[in-house]
C-alpha positions in Angstrom: 20.9 30.3 -17.5 24.3 31.6 -19.0 23.6 29.1 -21.8 20.2 30.4 -22.3 21.2 34.0 -22.3 23.6 33.2 -25.0 21.0 31.8 -27.2 18.8 34.8 -26.6 21.5 37.2 -27.6 22.9 35.4 -30.5 19.7 33.5 -32.0 16.8 35.4 -30.9 18.2 39.0 -31.5 18.1 39.6 -27.6 14.3 39.1 -27.6 13.2 37.0 -24.6 10.6 34.4 -25.4 7.2 34.9 -24.0 5.7 31.6 -24.7 6.1 28.7 -22.3 6.9 26.2 -25.1 9.4 28.6 -26.5 11.0 29.2 -23.2 11.4 25.4 -22.8 13.6 25.3 -25.9 16.3 27.4 -24.1 18.9 25.4 -22.6 18.6 24.9 -18.9 14.9 26.0 -18.9 12.4 23.3 -18.0 8.7 23.3 -17.8 8.5 24.6 -14.1 11.1 27.4 -14.8 9.5 28.3 -18.1 6.1 28.4 -16.5 7.4 30.7 -13.6 9.0 33.1 -16.1 5.9 33.2 -18.1 3.5 34.0 -15.3 5.7 36.4 -13.3 7.4 38.3 -16.1 4.8 38.3 -18.7 1.6 37.8 -16.6 0.4 34.7 -18.4 -1.5 31.8 -17.1 1.0 29.1 -16.7 0.1 26.7 -13.9 2.8 25.3 -11.9 2.6 22.5 -9.4 5.5 21.6 -7.2 6.0 17.9 -6.3 4.1 17.9 -2.9 1.1 19.4 -4.4 1.0 16.9 -7.2 1.2 14.1 -4.9 -1.6 15.5 -2.7 -3.9 16.0 -5.5 -3.1 12.5 -7.0 -4.1 10.9 -3.8 -7.3 13.1 -3.6 -8.5 11.8 -7.1 -7.3 8.2 -6.4 -4.6 8.2 -9.2 -2.6 5.2 -8.4 0.3 5.5 -10.8 3.4 7.6 -10.4 2.0 11.2 -11.1 5.6 12.6 -11.7 6.0 10.2 -14.8 5.0 11.3 -18.2 1.7 9.3 -18.1 0.7 11.1 -14.8 1.5 14.4 -16.2 -0.7 13.8 -19.4 -3.5 12.5 -17.1 -3.4 15.6 -15.0 -3.2 17.9 -18.1 -6.1 16.0 -19.7 -8.3 16.5 -16.8 -7.4 20.3 -16.2 
């Protein structure tokens, strides 16, 4: 978070990014954290699923591969 704060202060003129994609460009900010920031701080629709929910949904729809890998994430996003 400290590294992200430095980037915001030095490169973004102190302006906190509001977009999930831009938030993920900050050091230490991954997809989950970016979605949480966007949804809580900026009232944006940024769905966040934690690992147990992803596994449960995968079982319900019969997805047989690892839902945590990139292919599984693309599959989930394509259907959503």
